[in-house]
Phi, psi and omega in degrees: 000322181297326178290317179300321183291321180292316184294319181285328177292320178299311181296321180294317181300317179296315179298323179293317175301318179297315177293320181295325175292327177285331182286329184302309185293324182284332177288328181290327180283340185261355182290142180283139179288153181283152180300145183284134176296159175300131180296140177280143178286117182258158171299140181294128181256126183277134177278141178287149174289145178289128178281125179306140178254178183298326180299331181284344186297326183263354184291149172084002179279143178275087184274143172283163177299325174299313177297318176302314185295315179298320181294320180295323179295317180296312180302314178301316182298309183293325176298323178297312178301317183295318178304312180303318180295310182299320179284347183284109179282349179279341176284141172286167178299323179295315178297317184294319179292324181290324180291319180299319180292322176298316175297321173303313178295318181296317176302310181299319182290323177294319174299311178307315178297338177281348187271156172286170181301317179297316180297326179292319177299319179298315179297316177303315181294322179295320180294312177305315181293323182294313178301318177300318178295321179293319182293321180300313183295323177292324178292323178296325185273342184281141179291143180290151187271000000 
């Protein structure tokens, strides 16, 4: 009888410790936050203009329904290829990144080939503007000599 009592006491103690351990995190989650102090007036920070990205190069083009359908096919094809590369465990990180970058370039090239002459000119202008903005941003970030 003494062994059973010892075993039950032990189980009860373990259960109690478990419950106490579980109450700590929940208690921390349910406490009410202390009131926020009044915000200090800080100097006004001017927001930097967003530097255009590669995704913006094709934005705003007046695409025909046929162009949209073909671009969707290109996206689907490239997404399938990307998924295969991402899931391939045999590739090193460098190989995977290089292949994904190559697929991105290939996709952009295929989409560019679907555009009309006027649309291509517009995309080229956007790319030039993006490159100029990137160069300005790099000059701002580089330390003066």
